PyMOL commands that place a pseudoatom at each C-alpha (Angstrom):
pseudoatom trace, name=CA, resn=SER, resi=1, chain=A, elem=C, hetatm=0, pos=[13.909, -10.118, -10.833]
pseudoatom trace, name=CA, resn=GLY, resi=2, chain=A, elem=C, hetatm=0, pos=[16.381, -10.638, -13.659]
pseudoatom trace, name=CA, resn=GLY, resi=3, chain=A, elem=C, hetatm=0, pos=[19.141, -8.319, -14.769]
pseudoatom trace, name=CA, resn=ALA, resi=4, chain=A, elem=C, hetatm=0, pos=[18.345, -8.093, -18.497]
pseudoatom trace, name=CA, resn=ALA, resi=5, chain=A, elem=C, hetatm=0, pos=[15.766, -5.331, -18.134]
pseudoatom trace, name=CA, resn=ALA, resi=6, chain=A, elem=C, hetatm=0, pos=[17.728, -2.166, -18.993]
pseudoatom trace, name=CA, resn=PRO, resi=7, chain=A, elem=C, hetatm=0, pos=[20.379, -2.740, -21.677]
pseudoatom trace, name=CA, resn=ARG, resi=8, chain=A, elem=C, hetatm=0, pos=[19.438, 0.447, -23.620]
pseudoatom trace, name=CA, resn=GLU, resi=9, chain=A, elem=C, hetatm=0, pos=[19.698, 2.815, -20.666]
pseudoatom trace, name=CA, resn=ALA, resi=10, chain=A, elem=C, hetatm=0, pos=[23.452, 3.413, -20.960]
pseudoatom trace, name=CA, resn=ALA, resi=11, chain=A, elem=C, hetatm=0, pos=[23.325, 3.989, -24.716]
pseudoatom trace, name=CA, resn=SER, resi=12, chain=A, elem=C, hetatm=0, pos=[20.414, 6.426, -24.688]
pseudoatom trace, name=CA, resn=SER, resi=13, chain=A, elem=C, hetatm=0, pos=[21.640, 8.591, -21.802]
pseudoatom trace, name=CA, resn=SER, resi=14, chain=A, elem=C, hetatm=0, pos=[24.825, 9.585, -23.639]
pseudoatom trace, name=CA, resn=ALA, resi=15, chain=A, elem=C, hetatm=0, pos=[22.894, 11.910, -25.970]
pseudoatom trace, name=CA, resn=GLY, resi=16, chain=A, elem=C, hetatm=0, pos=[23.048, 14.917, -23.636]
pseudoatom trace, name=CA, resn=GLY, resi=17, chain=A, elem=C, hetatm=0, pos=[20.372, 15.009, -20.971]
pseudoatom trace, name=CA, resn=PRO, resi=18, chain=A, elem=C, hetatm=0, pos=[19.035, 12.242, -18.838]
pseudoatom trace, name=CA, resn=THR, resi=19, chain=A, elem=C, hetatm=0, pos=[16.315, 10.253, -20.553]
pseudoatom trace, name=CA, resn=PRO, resi=20, chain=A, elem=C, hetatm=0, pos=[13.321, 8.981, -18.628]
pseudoatom trace, name=CA, resn=THR, resi=21, chain=A, elem=C, hetatm=0, pos=[13.637, 5.294, -17.861]
pseudoatom trace, name=CA, resn=LEU, resi=22, chain=A, elem=C, hetatm=0, pos=[10.828, 2.823, -17.479]
pseudoatom trace, name=CA, resn=GLU, resi=23, chain=A, elem=C, hetatm=0, pos=[11.776, 2.490, -13.819]
pseudoatom trace, name=CA, resn=GLY, resi=24, chain=A, elem=C, hetatm=0, pos=[11.492, 6.247, -13.337]
pseudoatom trace, name=CA, resn=MET, resi=25, chain=A, elem=C, hetatm=0, pos=[8.108, 6.365, -15.039]
pseudoatom trace, name=CA, resn=VAL, resi=26, chain=A, elem=C, hetatm=0, pos=[6.781, 3.466, -12.955]
pseudoatom trace, name=CA, resn=GLU, resi=27, chain=A, elem=C, hetatm=0, pos=[8.079, 5.141, -9.800]
pseudoatom trace, name=CA, resn=SER, resi=28, chain=A, elem=C, hetatm=0, pos=[6.266, 8.337, -10.760]
pseudoatom trace, name=CA, resn=ILE, resi=29, chain=A, elem=C, hetatm=0, pos=[2.987, 6.511, -11.405]
pseudoatom trace, name=CA, resn=VAL, resi=30, chain=A, elem=C, hetatm=0, pos=[3.246, 4.573, -8.142]
pseudoatom trace, name=CA, resn=SER, resi=31, chain=A, elem=C, hetatm=0, pos=[3.958, 7.794, -6.243]
pseudoatom trace, name=CA, resn=GLN, resi=32, chain=A, elem=C, hetatm=0, pos=[0.846, 9.371, -7.732]
pseudoatom trace, name=CA, resn=LEU, resi=33, chain=A, elem=C, hetatm=0, pos=[-1.289, 6.324, -6.873]
pseudoatom trace, name=CA, resn=LEU, resi=34, chain=A, elem=C, hetatm=0, pos=[0.011, 6.247, -3.309]
pseudoatom trace, name=CA, resn=SER, resi=35, chain=A, elem=C, hetatm=0, pos=[-0.282, 9.983, -2.835]
pseudoatom trace, name=CA, resn=LYS, resi=36, chain=A, elem=C, hetatm=0, pos=[-2.185, 11.374, 0.115]
pseudoatom trace, name=CA, resn=ASP, resi=37, chain=A, elem=C, hetatm=0, pos=[-4.843, 12.796, -2.235]
pseudoatom trace, name=CA, resn=VAL, resi=38, chain=A, elem=C, hetatm=0, pos=[-5.599, 9.381, -3.730]
pseudoatom trace, name=CA, resn=LEU, resi=39, chain=A, elem=C, hetatm=0, pos=[-5.096, 6.873, -0.933]
pseudoatom trace, name=CA, resn=LYS, resi=40, chain=A, elem=C, hetatm=0, pos=[-5.759, 8.648, 2.366]
pseudoatom trace, name=CA, resn=GLY, resi=41, chain=A, elem=C, hetatm=0, pos=[-9.574, 8.513, 2.058]
pseudoatom trace, name=CA, resn=PRO, resi=42, chain=A, elem=C, hetatm=0, pos=[-9.759, 4.777, 1.319]
pseudoatom trace, name=CA, resn=MET, resi=43, chain=A, elem=C, hetatm=0, pos=[-7.253, 4.070, 4.112]
pseudoatom trace, name=CA, resn=LEU, resi=44, chain=A, elem=C, hetatm=0, pos=[-9.362, 6.023, 6.602]
pseudoatom trace, name=CA, resn=GLU, resi=45, chain=A, elem=C, hetatm=0, pos=[-12.403, 4.004, 5.468]
pseudoatom trace, name=CA, resn=MET, resi=46, chain=A, elem=C, hetatm=0, pos=[-10.465, 0.765, 5.880]
pseudoatom trace, name=CA, resn=ARG, resi=47, chain=A, elem=C, hetatm=0, pos=[-9.384, 1.783, 9.371]
pseudoatom trace, name=CA, resn=GLY, resi=48, chain=A, elem=C, hetatm=0, pos=[-13.044, 2.096, 10.399]
pseudoatom trace, name=CA, resn=SER, resi=49, chain=A, elem=C, hetatm=0, pos=[-14.020, -1.093, 8.574]
pseudoatom trace, name=CA, resn=TYR, resi=50, chain=A, elem=C, hetatm=0, pos=[-11.351, -3.146, 10.344]
pseudoatom trace, name=CA, resn=GLU, resi=51, chain=A, elem=C, hetatm=0, pos=[-12.515, -1.800, 13.698]
pseudoatom trace, name=CA, resn=THR, resi=52, chain=A, elem=C, hetatm=0, pos=[-16.127, -2.743, 12.931]
pseudoatom trace, name=CA, resn=PHE, resi=53, chain=A, elem=C, hetatm=0, pos=[-15.205, -6.137, 11.479]
pseudoatom trace, name=CA, resn=LEU, resi=54, chain=A, elem=C, hetatm=0, pos=[-12.860, -7.168, 14.281]
pseudoatom trace, name=CA, resn=GLY, resi=55, chain=A, elem=C, hetatm=0, pos=[-15.300, -5.906, 16.913]
pseudoatom trace, name=CA, resn=ALA, resi=56, chain=A, elem=C, hetatm=0, pos=[-18.118, -7.991, 15.430]
pseudoatom trace, name=CA, resn=LYS, resi=57, chain=A, elem=C, hetatm=0, pos=[-16.290, -11.131, 14.307]
pseudoatom trace, name=CA, resn=GLY, resi=58, chain=A, elem=C, hetatm=0, pos=[-12.876, -11.110, 15.963]
pseudoatom trace, name=CA, resn=GLU, resi=59, chain=A, elem=C, hetatm=0, pos=[-13.715, -13.626, 18.680]
pseudoatom trace, name=CA, resn=SER, resi=60, chain=A, elem=C, hetatm=0, pos=[-15.162, -16.131, 16.203]
pseudoatom trace, name=CA, resn=LEU, resi=61, chain=A, elem=C, hetatm=0, pos=[-12.086, -16.186, 13.934]
pseudoatom trace, name=CA, resn=PRO, resi=62, chain=A, elem=C, hetatm=0, pos=[-9.331, -18.797, 14.154]
pseudoatom trace, name=CA, resn=ALA, resi=63, chain=A, elem=C, hetatm=0, pos=[-6.371, -17.381, 16.148]
pseudoatom trace, name=CA, resn=GLU, resi=64, chain=A, elem=C, hetatm=0, pos=[-4.006, -17.281, 13.152]
pseudoatom trace, name=CA, resn=GLU, resi=65, chain=A, elem=C, hetatm=0, pos=[-6.516, -15.442, 10.968]
pseudoatom trace, name=CA, resn=LEU, resi=66, chain=A, elem=C, hetatm=0, pos=[-7.339, -13.008, 13.760]
pseudoatom trace, name=CA, resn=GLN, resi=67, chain=A, elem=C, hetatm=0, pos=[-3.650, -12.203, 14.216]
pseudoatom trace, name=CA, resn=ARG, resi=68, chain=A, elem=C, hetatm=0, pos=[-3.229, -11.680, 10.465]
pseudoatom trace, name=CA, resn=PHE, resi=69, chain=A, elem=C, hetatm=0, pos=[-6.187, -9.277, 10.334]
pseudoatom trace, name=CA, resn=ARG, resi=70, chain=A, elem=C, hetatm=0, pos=[-4.968, -7.409, 13.426]
pseudoatom trace, name=CA, resn=THR, resi=71, chain=A, elem=C, hetatm=0, pos=[-1.555, -6.976, 11.803]
pseudoatom trace, name=CA, resn=GLN, resi=72, chain=A, elem=C, hetatm=0, pos=[-3.272, -5.607, 8.678]
pseudoatom trace, name=CA, resn=GLN, resi=73, chain=A, elem=C, hetatm=0, pos=[-5.318, -3.265, 10.865]
pseudoatom trace, name=CA, resn=GLU, resi=74, chain=A, elem=C, hetatm=0, pos=[-2.136, -2.026, 12.579]
pseudoatom trace, name=CA, resn=CYS, resi=75, chain=A, elem=C, hetatm=0, pos=[-0.628, -1.360, 9.131]
pseudoatom trace, name=CA, resn=VAL, resi=76, chain=A, elem=C, hetatm=0, pos=[-3.706, 0.621, 8.034]
pseudoatom trace, name=CA, resn=ILE, resi=77, chain=A, elem=C, hetatm=0, pos=[-3.621, 2.695, 11.235]
pseudoatom trace, name=CA, resn=ALA, resi=78, chain=A, elem=C, hetatm=0, pos=[0.100, 3.335, 10.748]
pseudoatom trace, name=CA, resn=ILE, resi=79, chain=A, elem=C, hetatm=0, pos=[-0.419, 4.363, 7.105]
pseudoatom trace, name=CA, resn=CYS, resi=80, chain=A, elem=C, hetatm=0, pos=[-3.180, 6.800, 8.127]
pseudoatom trace, name=CA, resn=ASP, resi=81, chain=A, elem=C, hetatm=0, pos=[-0.803, 8.273, 10.708]
pseudoatom trace, name=CA, resn=MET, resi=82, chain=A, elem=C, hetatm=0, pos=[1.946, 8.503, 8.090]
pseudoatom trace, name=CA, resn=TYR, resi=83, chain=A, elem=C, hetatm=0, pos=[-0.338, 10.481, 5.774]
pseudoatom trace, name=CA, resn=GLU, resi=84, chain=A, elem=C, hetatm=0, pos=[-1.186, 12.810, 8.669]
pseudoatom trace, name=CA, resn=ARG, resi=85, chain=A, elem=C, hetatm=0, pos=[2.470, 13.588, 9.281]
pseudoatom trace, name=CA, resn=ASP, resi=86, chain=A, elem=C, hetatm=0, pos=[3.454, 13.625, 5.584]
pseudoatom trace, name=CA, resn=ALA, resi=87, chain=A, elem=C, hetatm=0, pos=[5.847, 10.702, 5.946]
pseudoatom trace, name=CA, resn=PRO, resi=88, chain=A, elem=C, hetatm=0, pos=[8.191, 9.880, 3.056]
pseudoatom trace, name=CA, resn=MET, resi=89, chain=A, elem=C, hetatm=0, pos=[6.625, 7.752, 0.315]
pseudoatom trace, name=CA, resn=THR, resi=90, chain=A, elem=C, hetatm=0, pos=[9.199, 4.992, 0.925]
pseudoatom trace, name=CA, resn=GLU, resi=91, chain=A, elem=C, hetatm=0, pos=[7.964, 4.627, 4.513]
pseudoatom trace, name=CA, resn=ILE, resi=92, chain=A, elem=C, hetatm=0, pos=[4.355, 4.342, 3.320]
pseudoatom trace, name=CA, resn=MET, resi=93, chain=A, elem=C, hetatm=0, pos=[5.347, 1.798, 0.671]
pseudoatom trace, name=CA, resn=ASP, resi=94, chain=A, elem=C, hetatm=0, pos=[7.177, -0.317, 3.254]
pseudoatom trace, name=CA, resn=LYS, resi=95, chain=A, elem=C, hetatm=0, pos=[4.057, -0.414, 5.424]
pseudoatom trace, name=CA, resn=LEU, resi=96, chain=A, elem=C, hetatm=0, pos=[1.864, -1.269, 2.412]
pseudoatom trace, name=CA, resn=HIS, resi=97, chain=A, elem=C, hetatm=0, pos=[4.226, -4.148, 1.578]
pseudoatom trace, name=CA, resn=GLN, resi=98, chain=A, elem=C, hetatm=0, pos=[4.028, -5.350, 5.181]
pseudoatom trace, name=CA, resn=MET, resi=99, chain=A, elem=C, hetatm=0, pos=[0.239, -5.274, 4.951]
pseudoatom trace, name=CA, resn=GLN, resi=100, chain=A, elem=C, hetatm=0, pos=[0.304, -7.090, 1.604]
pseudoatom trace, name=CA, resn=ASP, resi=101, chain=A, elem=C, hetatm=0, pos=[2.538, -9.789, 3.110]
pseudoatom trace, name=CA, resn=CYS, resi=102, chain=A, elem=C, hetatm=0, pos=[-0.354, -10.630, 5.471]
pseudoatom trace, name=CA, resn=GLY, resi=103, chain=A, elem=C, hetatm=0, pos=[-2.559, -11.700, 2.568]
pseudoatom trace, name=CA, resn=ALA, resi=104, chain=A, elem=C, hetatm=0, pos=[-5.961, -10.437, 1.492]
pseudoatom trace, name=CA, resn=PRO, resi=105, chain=A, elem=C, hetatm=0, pos=[-8.013, -8.267, 3.848]
pseudoatom trace, name=CA, resn=PRO, resi=106, chain=A, elem=C, hetatm=0, pos=[-11.297, -9.707, 5.157]
pseudoatom trace, name=CA, resn=GLN, resi=107, chain=A, elem=C, hetatm=0, pos=[-13.998, -9.792, 2.469]
pseudoatom trace, name=CA, resn=GLU, resi=108, chain=A, elem=C, hetatm=0, pos=[-16.236, -7.586, 4.625]
pseudoatom trace, name=CA, resn=VAL, resi=109, chain=A, elem=C, hetatm=0, pos=[-13.583, -4.848, 4.653]
pseudoatom trace, name=CA, resn=ILE, resi=110, chain=A, elem=C, hetatm=0, pos=[-13.159, -5.077, 0.869]
pseudoatom trace, name=CA, resn=ASP, resi=111, chain=A, elem=C, hetatm=0, pos=[-16.931, -5.014, 0.329]
pseudoatom trace, name=CA, resn=LYS, resi=112, chain=A, elem=C, hetatm=0, pos=[-17.325, -1.899, 2.478]
pseudoatom trace, name=CA, resn=LEU, resi=113, chain=A, elem=C, hetatm=0, pos=[-14.532, -0.174, 0.588]
pseudoatom trace, name=CA, resn=SER, resi=114, chain=A, elem=C, hetatm=0, pos=[-15.982, -0.945, -2.839]
pseudoatom trace, name=CA, resn=SER, resi=115, chain=A, elem=C, hetatm=0, pos=[-19.500, 0.084, -1.814]
pseudoatom trace, name=CA, resn=GLY, resi=116, chain=A, elem=C, hetatm=0, pos=[-18.262, 3.090, 0.118]
for i in range(1, 116): cmd.bond("trace and resi %d" % i, "trace and resi %d" % (i + 1))
show_as sticks, trace
zoom trace
């Protein structure tokens, strides 16, 4: 990410009060999207879908793919637990990034979520 994104910020904030920045607005939107009200239900569904998928197909998957899907499943379980204990949003985001780093979830899990 480059450094030329916010040249106006310093000039506009001198007018009295703090002005909302693009970064602040994006952070607010992301927080709303990741909120317990929005994301907890789908995460709980995914937790069950991973369990079903890995129970049915786990042994037939290549070892590397199986490990990747198990890591994703662990992330989903952890995120569900974080919502239960009202963990800070930054902690939830870190776990979502970790899950995203493992690539796309199994198609069966995605299909269940979208039909759910």
